[in-house]
Residue frames relative to the residue before (quaternion, step in Angstrom):
aa qw qx qy qz dx dy dz
M 1.0000 0.0000 0.0000 0.0000 0.00 0.00 0.00
R 0.4394 -0.6762 0.5228 0.2764 3.52 -1.12 0.67
M 0.1060 -0.8519 0.5128 -0.0033 3.54 -0.33 1.32
K 0.4100 0.7457 -0.4626 0.2488 3.60 1.24 -0.09
S 0.6551 0.5157 -0.3214 0.4491 3.59 0.96 -0.83
L 0.6344 0.5238 -0.3299 0.4631 3.59 1.07 -0.70
V 0.6447 0.5143 -0.3197 0.4665 3.57 0.98 -0.82
F 0.6352 0.5369 -0.3293 0.4471 3.58 0.99 -0.84
V 0.6771 0.4760 -0.2934 0.4784 3.58 0.87 -0.94
F 0.6137 0.5476 -0.3499 0.4485 3.59 1.02 -0.74
L 0.6584 0.5001 -0.3107 0.4689 3.58 0.92 -0.87
L 0.6224 0.5381 -0.3347 0.4593 3.57 1.06 -0.75
L 0.6837 0.5048 -0.2839 0.4440 3.56 0.92 -0.94
T 0.7527 0.4087 -0.2134 0.4701 3.56 1.05 -0.70
V 0.3877 0.7327 -0.4778 0.2907 3.58 1.24 0.19
C 0.7902 0.2602 -0.1217 0.5414 3.54 0.88 -0.99
E 0.1854 -0.7683 0.6059 0.0909 3.55 -0.74 1.06
N 0.0698 -0.8119 0.5795 0.0064 3.58 -0.80 1.01
P 0.4044 -0.7754 0.4409 0.2021 3.59 -0.77 1.00
L 0.2972 0.7760 -0.5223 0.1915 3.64 1.16 0.28
F 0.7640 0.2998 -0.1663 0.5466 3.56 0.92 -0.94
S 0.4409 -0.7277 0.4594 0.2549 3.54 -0.69 1.09
Q 0.7883 0.2870 -0.1545 0.5219 3.60 1.00 -0.71
N 0.7448 0.3304 -0.1988 0.5446 3.60 1.11 -0.58
R 0.0350 -0.8110 0.5837 -0.0161 3.54 -0.43 1.22
Y 0.2793 -0.8021 0.4895 0.1977 3.58 1.29 -0.21
N 0.4584 0.6465 -0.4685 0.3904 3.54 0.75 1.11
I 0.7514 -0.3964 0.2708 0.4527 3.55 -1.30 -0.02
A 0.6290 0.5439 -0.3381 0.4407 3.58 1.01 -0.78
Q 0.6624 0.4878 -0.3077 0.4781 3.58 0.94 -0.86
F 0.6330 0.5304 -0.3316 0.4561 3.57 0.97 -0.83
R 0.6429 0.5280 -0.3174 0.4550 3.58 0.97 -0.87
D 0.6897 0.4833 -0.2840 0.4583 3.58 0.84 -1.00
E 0.6914 0.4710 -0.2828 0.4692 3.58 0.94 -0.87
T 0.5953 0.5495 -0.3655 0.4583 3.58 1.13 -0.54
V 0.6299 0.5183 -0.3222 0.4804 3.57 1.00 -0.82
D 0.6516 0.5134 -0.3035 0.4688 3.57 0.98 -0.89
F 0.6421 0.5304 -0.3183 0.4528 3.57 1.00 -0.83
V 0.6636 0.5072 -0.3010 0.4602 3.57 0.92 -0.92
K 0.6955 0.4812 -0.2679 0.4614 3.59 1.08 -0.72
Q 0.4314 0.7567 -0.4315 0.2347 3.58 1.21 -0.31
P 0.6478 0.5291 -0.3567 0.4160 3.67 0.79 -0.82
A 0.6345 0.5344 -0.3320 0.4490 3.59 1.11 -0.66
K 0.6921 0.4596 -0.2640 0.4899 3.57 1.25 -0.41
W 0.4705 0.7006 -0.4373 0.3107 3.59 1.24 -0.17
E 0.2693 -0.7307 0.6080 0.1549 3.50 -1.22 0.70
G 0.7848 -0.3612 0.2246 0.4508 3.55 -1.29 0.02
N 0.6543 0.5286 -0.3103 0.4429 3.56 0.98 -0.85
D 0.6357 0.5309 -0.3221 0.4585 3.57 1.07 -0.73
W 0.6700 0.4794 -0.2967 0.4829 3.56 0.95 -0.85
L 0.5969 0.5536 -0.3567 0.4583 3.57 1.13 -0.61
K 0.6401 0.5226 -0.3159 0.4662 3.58 0.98 -0.87
L 0.6486 0.5121 -0.3175 0.4650 3.56 0.97 -0.87
G 0.6482 0.5214 -0.3089 0.4610 3.55 1.00 -0.82
L 0.6531 0.5106 -0.3098 0.4657 3.57 1.02 -0.81
V 0.6228 0.5251 -0.3377 0.4716 3.58 1.05 -0.74
G 0.6608 0.5070 -0.3016 0.4639 3.57 0.95 -0.87
A 0.6693 0.4916 -0.2951 0.4726 3.56 0.95 -0.91
G 0.6495 0.5204 -0.3160 0.4554 3.57 0.99 -0.82
T 0.6384 0.5196 -0.3201 0.4691 3.56 1.01 -0.83
F 0.6482 0.5212 -0.3151 0.4570 3.58 0.97 -0.87
L 0.6527 0.5130 -0.3195 0.4569 3.58 0.97 -0.81
V 0.6507 0.5010 -0.3193 0.4729 3.58 0.96 -0.83
M 0.5837 0.5972 -0.3678 0.4090 3.60 1.07 -0.68
Q 0.6186 0.5669 -0.3441 0.4214 3.56 1.10 -0.66
A 0.7241 0.3952 -0.2317 0.5156 3.56 1.23 -0.44
D 0.3751 0.7700 -0.4613 0.2314 3.60 1.26 -0.02
Q 0.7088 0.4676 -0.2793 0.4483 3.58 0.76 -1.00
P 0.6618 0.4866 -0.3305 0.4648 3.65 0.85 -0.79
I 0.6376 0.5173 -0.3332 0.4636 3.59 1.01 -0.77
R 0.6491 0.5093 -0.3207 0.4652 3.57 0.95 -0.85
D 0.6367 0.5334 -0.3322 0.4469 3.59 0.93 -0.86
A 0.6609 0.5048 -0.3034 0.4651 3.58 0.99 -0.85
L 0.6760 0.4963 -0.2975 0.4563 3.60 0.96 -0.85
M 0.6772 0.5129 -0.2926 0.4390 3.58 1.02 -0.76
K 0.5254 0.6556 -0.4093 0.3559 3.62 1.20 -0.29
D 0.7933 0.1067 -0.0450 0.5977 3.57 1.11 -0.67
Q 0.0121 -0.8228 0.5655 -0.0551 3.55 -0.30 1.32
S 0.3282 0.7816 -0.4761 0.2340 3.57 1.22 0.41
Y 0.7021 0.4370 -0.2673 0.4947 3.60 1.23 -0.34
Y 0.2609 0.8192 -0.4817 0.1699 3.56 1.30 0.28
R 0.7865 0.2491 -0.1233 0.5515 3.60 0.99 -0.85
S 0.3239 0.7596 -0.5047 0.2520 3.58 1.16 0.45
F 0.6698 -0.5254 0.3404 0.3993 3.57 -1.20 0.48
P 0.6827 0.4815 -0.3327 0.4375 3.68 0.71 -0.86
V 0.6659 0.5021 -0.3051 0.4597 3.58 0.97 -0.86
E 0.6905 0.4639 -0.2808 0.4787 3.59 0.89 -0.90
F 0.6191 0.5346 -0.3456 0.4598 3.58 1.06 -0.70
G 0.6345 0.5280 -0.3217 0.4639 3.55 1.02 -0.80
R 0.6433 0.5145 -0.3212 0.4672 3.57 0.97 -0.84
L 0.6772 0.5056 -0.2916 0.4481 3.56 0.89 -0.99
W 0.6246 0.5520 -0.3434 0.4327 3.61 1.02 -0.76
G 0.7229 0.4317 -0.2449 0.4808 3.57 1.12 -0.59
E 0.4745 0.6680 -0.4480 0.3576 3.59 1.25 0.04
T 0.6011 -0.5823 0.4137 0.3585 3.55 -1.14 0.68
Y 0.6804 0.5064 -0.3063 0.4322 3.57 0.91 -0.87
T 0.5833 0.5615 -0.3828 0.4449 3.60 1.13 -0.47
T 0.6404 0.5064 -0.3132 0.4851 3.56 0.96 -0.88
A 0.6609 0.5116 -0.3052 0.4564 3.59 0.95 -0.89
I 0.6605 0.5130 -0.3064 0.4546 3.59 0.96 -0.86
V 0.6754 0.4858 -0.2986 0.4676 3.58 0.89 -0.95
A 0.6600 0.4897 -0.3065 0.4803 3.58 0.92 -0.88
G 0.6521 0.5268 -0.3068 0.4506 3.56 0.99 -0.86
A 0.6328 0.5365 -0.3296 0.4508 3.57 1.04 -0.79
F 0.6634 0.4790 -0.2986 0.4912 3.58 0.96 -0.87
G 0.6814 0.5021 -0.2921 0.4452 3.54 0.90 -0.94
L 0.6538 0.5119 -0.3159 0.4590 3.58 0.97 -0.84
H 0.6206 0.5229 -0.3346 0.4791 3.56 1.05 -0.78
G 0.6566 0.5252 -0.3122 0.4423 3.57 0.94 -0.86
L 0.6852 0.4815 -0.2831 0.4675 3.56 1.01 -0.83
L 0.7090 0.4661 -0.2671 0.4569 3.58 0.87 -0.97
A 0.7604 0.3558 -0.1874 0.5100 3.57 0.97 -0.87
D 0.3670 -0.7343 0.4776 0.3130 3.55 1.32 -0.04
D 0.3752 0.7151 -0.4756 0.3488 3.53 1.06 0.92
K 0.2794 -0.8100 0.4966 0.1388 3.55 -0.24 1.28
S 0.6040 0.5823 -0.3624 0.4059 3.58 1.13 -0.55
T 0.6834 0.4510 -0.2999 0.4896 3.59 0.96 -0.76
K 0.5835 0.5476 -0.3741 0.4687 3.58 1.15 -0.53
K 0.6022 0.5658 -0.3410 0.4483 3.57 1.08 -0.75
V 0.6706 0.4976 -0.3014 0.4603 3.56 0.87 -0.97
G 0.6610 0.5060 -0.3084 0.4603 3.57 0.92 -0.89
F 0.6363 0.5298 -0.3138 0.4648 3.57 1.00 -0.87
E 0.6854 0.4897 -0.2898 0.4543 3.59 0.88 -0.93
I 0.6149 0.5429 -0.3536 0.4495 3.60 1.02 -0.72
I 0.6919 0.4666 -0.2808 0.4741 3.57 0.83 -0.98
Q 0.6445 0.5334 -0.3189 0.4454 3.56 0.94 -0.88
A 0.6829 0.4766 -0.2839 0.4753 3.58 0.86 -0.97
A 0.6485 0.5244 -0.3179 0.4510 3.59 1.01 -0.80
L 0.6744 0.4929 -0.2982 0.4618 3.59 0.92 -0.88
Y 0.6708 0.4921 -0.3042 0.4640 3.60 0.91 -0.85
S 0.7196 0.4338 -0.2588 0.4764 3.58 0.74 -1.06
G 0.6293 0.5300 -0.3358 0.4586 3.58 1.07 -0.70
G 0.6280 0.5356 -0.3310 0.4573 3.56 1.06 -0.71
I 0.6426 0.5142 -0.3137 0.4736 3.57 0.97 -0.87
T 0.6677 0.5150 -0.2970 0.4481 3.55 0.90 -0.95
S 0.6497 0.5223 -0.3184 0.4513 3.58 0.95 -0.85
V 0.6525 0.5115 -0.3124 0.4638 3.59 0.96 -0.85
L 0.6789 0.4874 -0.2922 0.4648 3.58 0.93 -0.90
K 0.5902 0.5613 -0.3670 0.4493 3.61 1.04 -0.71
F 0.6848 0.4852 -0.2706 0.4716 3.54 0.91 -1.00
A 0.6884 0.5011 -0.2852 0.4401 3.58 0.92 -0.91
F 0.7257 0.4299 -0.2499 0.4755 3.59 0.90 -0.90
G 0.1126 -0.8294 0.5372 0.1043 3.59 0.85 -0.90
R 0.2540 0.7949 -0.5160 0.1933 3.57 0.98 0.76
A 0.4730 -0.6820 0.4865 0.2728 3.57 -0.98 0.91
R 0.4599 -0.6610 0.5180 0.2886 3.55 -1.01 0.83
P 0.6364 -0.5658 0.3550 0.3857 3.60 -1.09 0.61
F 0.6623 0.5270 -0.3283 0.4194 3.62 0.94 -0.80
M 0.5298 0.6110 -0.4105 0.4212 3.60 1.27 -0.12
N 0.2662 -0.8062 0.4823 0.2157 3.57 1.30 -0.43
N 0.4159 0.6934 -0.4784 0.3426 3.55 1.04 0.83
G 0.5797 -0.5667 0.3802 0.4452 3.56 1.29 -0.09
S 0.6055 -0.6117 0.3897 0.3277 3.54 -1.24 0.46
A 0.7014 0.4623 -0.2636 0.4742 3.60 1.25 -0.24
D 0.4865 0.6632 -0.4376 0.3634 3.60 1.20 0.38
Y 0.0420 0.7999 -0.5924 0.0861 3.57 -0.65 1.18
Q 0.0164 -0.7545 0.6558 0.0213 3.53 -1.14 0.77
P 0.2247 -0.8337 0.4888 0.1244 3.59 0.30 1.27
F 0.8448 0.1923 -0.1732 0.4683 3.51 -1.28 0.68
T 0.3241 0.7063 -0.5425 0.3190 3.55 1.05 0.86
L 0.2415 -0.8320 0.4890 0.1017 3.55 -0.43 1.21
L 0.8276 0.3087 -0.1268 0.4513 3.58 0.66 -1.10
D 0.6642 0.5045 -0.3128 0.4544 3.61 1.09 -0.54
D 0.2920 -0.7955 0.5078 0.1551 3.59 -0.24 1.27
G 0.5331 0.6346 -0.4008 0.3906 3.57 1.21 -0.30
F 0.7288 0.3515 -0.2162 0.5464 3.58 1.27 -0.31
H 0.5422 0.5780 -0.4162 0.4458 3.55 1.08 0.82
S 0.2349 0.8313 -0.4768 0.1624 3.56 0.99 0.80
L 0.7915 0.2880 -0.1219 0.5251 3.57 0.97 -0.89
P 0.5546 -0.3559 -0.7379 0.1457 1.58 -1.16 2.28
S 0.6173 -0.5368 0.4245 0.3880 3.58 -1.34 -0.09
G 0.3993 -0.7313 0.5018 0.2322 3.57 -0.67 1.09
H 0.6296 0.5416 -0.3321 0.4473 3.58 1.00 -0.83
S 0.6943 0.4780 -0.2827 0.4578 3.57 0.84 -0.98
T 0.6093 0.5515 -0.3478 0.4513 3.57 1.08 -0.71
L 0.6980 0.4627 -0.2710 0.4746 3.58 0.79 -1.04
A 0.6325 0.5509 -0.3365 0.4280 3.58 0.98 -0.82
F 0.7190 0.4287 -0.2598 0.4815 3.59 0.87 -0.90
A 0.5886 0.5407 -0.3782 0.4671 3.59 1.11 -0.52
L 0.6721 0.4969 -0.2889 0.4668 3.58 0.91 -0.94
S 0.6930 0.4802 -0.2839 0.4567 3.59 0.80 -1.00
T 0.6452 0.5299 -0.3285 0.4415 3.59 1.00 -0.76
V 0.6446 0.5000 -0.3284 0.4762 3.60 0.95 -0.81
L 0.6621 0.4965 -0.3126 0.4662 3.60 0.89 -0.87
S 0.6642 0.5110 -0.3034 0.4535 3.57 0.94 -0.88
R 0.6831 0.4987 -0.2887 0.4487 3.58 0.90 -0.92
N 0.7108 0.4318 -0.2535 0.4940 3.59 1.13 -0.57
A 0.5694 0.5841 -0.3857 0.4311 3.58 1.27 -0.01
Q 0.3841 -0.7237 0.5250 0.2305 3.58 -1.04 0.76
S 0.6743 0.4978 -0.2909 0.4615 3.54 0.95 -0.89
N 0.4775 -0.6682 0.4923 0.2885 3.57 -0.92 0.92
T 0.6017 0.5612 -0.3525 0.4459 3.56 1.11 -0.65
L 0.6725 0.4834 -0.2883 0.4805 3.57 0.95 -0.90
K 0.6032 0.5662 -0.3560 0.4345 3.58 1.05 -0.73
V 0.6883 0.4596 -0.2694 0.4925 3.58 1.00 -0.85
L 0.6741 0.5175 -0.2999 0.4335 3.57 0.85 -0.99
A 0.5809 0.6073 -0.3742 0.3920 3.58 1.11 -0.62
Y 0.6973 0.4759 -0.2718 0.4619 3.58 1.15 -0.57
V 0.4670 0.6937 -0.4423 0.3243 3.61 1.20 -0.27
P 0.6813 0.4718 -0.3196 0.4595 3.66 0.77 -0.87
A 0.6432 0.5305 -0.3293 0.4432 3.59 1.01 -0.77
V 0.6275 0.5164 -0.3315 0.4793 3.59 1.03 -0.75
L 0.6351 0.5214 -0.3208 0.4711 3.57 1.03 -0.78
T 0.6112 0.5506 -0.3456 0.4514 3.58 1.09 -0.69
V 0.6421 0.5206 -0.3186 0.4639 3.57 0.93 -0.90
F 0.6740 0.4794 -0.2986 0.4762 3.58 0.88 -0.92
S 0.6437 0.5512 -0.3199 0.4237 3.58 0.94 -0.91
R 0.6889 0.4968 -0.2988 0.4351 3.59 0.83 -0.95
A 0.6677 0.4653 -0.2963 0.4999 3.57 1.09 -0.69
Y 0.6754 0.5096 -0.2968 0.4427 3.59 0.92 -0.92
Q 0.7180 0.4121 -0.2517 0.5014 3.59 1.02 -0.75
D 0.5022 -0.7312 0.3604 0.2885 3.56 1.35 0.40
Y 0.4367 0.6847 -0.4728 0.3420 3.58 1.09 0.65
H 0.8070 0.1213 -0.0454 0.5761 3.57 1.17 -0.52
W 0.4798 -0.5985 0.5541 0.3235 3.49 -1.33 0.44
T 0.6430 -0.5414 0.3724 0.3935 3.56 -1.17 0.52
S 0.6511 0.5216 -0.3234 0.4466 3.59 0.95 -0.81
D 0.5679 0.5792 -0.3811 0.4437 3.61 1.12 -0.59
C 0.7111 0.4792 -0.2483 0.4505 3.52 0.88 -1.06
I 0.6305 0.5323 -0.3370 0.4534 3.58 1.04 -0.76
L 0.6572 0.4966 -0.3085 0.4758 3.58 0.91 -0.90
S 0.6471 0.5305 -0.3126 0.4496 3.58 0.99 -0.85
A 0.6299 0.5377 -0.3302 0.4528 3.56 0.99 -0.83
V 0.6473 0.5117 -0.3111 0.4715 3.58 1.01 -0.83
I 0.6453 0.5208 -0.3215 0.4571 3.59 0.96 -0.86
G 0.6844 0.4925 -0.2876 0.4541 3.58 0.82 -1.00
Y 0.6661 0.5020 -0.2927 0.4676 3.56 0.96 -0.91
A 0.6911 0.4971 -0.2919 0.4359 3.59 0.80 -1.00
V 0.6790 0.4873 -0.2983 0.4610 3.58 0.89 -0.91
A 0.6666 0.4959 -0.3074 0.4639 3.59 0.90 -0.90
T 0.6256 0.5323 -0.3321 0.4636 3.58 1.05 -0.74
W 0.6378 0.5236 -0.3211 0.4648 3.58 0.99 -0.83
V 0.6585 0.5187 -0.3079 0.4500 3.58 0.93 -0.92
V 0.6976 0.4624 -0.2812 0.4695 3.59 0.80 -0.99
D 0.6385 0.5250 -0.3300 0.4558 3.60 0.96 -0.82
L 0.6237 0.5569 -0.3366 0.4332 3.57 0.98 -0.83
H 0.7099 0.4432 -0.2568 0.4834 3.57 0.92 -0.90
D 0.6296 0.5427 -0.3355 0.4434 3.57 1.05 -0.71
Q 0.6142 0.5534 -0.3472 0.4426 3.57 1.14 -0.53
K 0.7200 0.4568 -0.2325 0.4678 3.57 1.20 -0.52
E 0.8097 0.1476 -0.0584 0.5649 3.56 1.20 -0.35
A 0.6249 -0.4987 0.4187 0.4308 3.57 -1.28 0.15
P 0.5913 -0.5988 0.3958 0.3676 3.60 -1.02 0.74
I 0.1675 -0.7476 0.6361 0.0923 3.54 -1.05 0.88
Q 0.0714 -0.8531 0.5158 -0.0320 3.57 -0.55 1.15
V 0.3276 -0.7038 0.5965 0.2039 3.52 -1.14 0.76
S 0.1633 -0.8261 0.5349 0.0685 3.59 -0.50 1.16
S 0.7970 0.0921 -0.0518 0.5947 3.56 1.20 -0.33
V 0.4149 -0.7047 0.5178 0.2512 3.56 -1.02 0.80
Y 0.7907 -0.0730 0.0528 0.6056 3.60 0.95 -0.84
P 0.4555 -0.3218 -0.8056 0.1998 1.50 -1.23 2.14
L 0.5962 -0.6025 0.3974 0.3516 3.54 -1.11 0.73
T 0.0188 0.8000 -0.5963 0.0635 3.57 -0.68 1.14
I 0.0931 -0.7970 0.5964 0.0200 3.54 -0.83 1.01
R 0.1019 -0.7768 0.6195 0.0491 3.53 -1.00 0.89
I 0.1624 -0.7705 0.6099 0.0891 3.55 -0.97 0.91
N 0.2344 -0.7869 0.5621 0.0991 3.53 -0.61 1.21
L 0.1215 -0.8267 0.5486 0.0291 3.57 -0.45 1.21
N 0.4387 0.7073 -0.4571 0.3137 3.60 1.23 0.14
């Protein structure tokens, strides 16, 4: 995945340090410390955590058994290939979409001196970089052939670096889409907004399979990665401060619960 735009927005968000939050300053130093903590997480896992990882692996393997039949069914009717829902799903998973949304929150935070929107922008970029990094490593390690290669769902060439045709598992678009939607959902106060935030991400999963760039199991695993990483990021910050919630998308309304 092209991560340069995410790095640029991250640097923009961390230019100004503001002392509103005693523990969360959302700057480069905090990002560095939390990145180290994130990398160390597997060493802190307990039995229940490893069980969850095992269940994700087993679930992905089970879905793999249906990858080819699902692809065959999707390929029967490609008349919606450029339809709005399919294209919107693809766009939601693009790197630049994550950068634009994070940048919009971050820019609002800087211009309006609103630390809550800066928090959302920081979390979007943080979750995207972490989950995107995991996805990139797994793509390289697995080397699974994309469906349009017509090599079948069981063709793997591990450690393929340059041939993108063997970077199917997991899906980068689906990872970013669920990371973005999860951060937005977790920061929303309205239950309706919490649910609606995931609609674009679901469309991304369908889009990647329908447009024949990924197997269904690729997208399912990616959704779990994006969701899990974004949840970890938001939970980490929520432990340090009172919840900051987005109650409305337009006009942008932020509520800080100090109870």
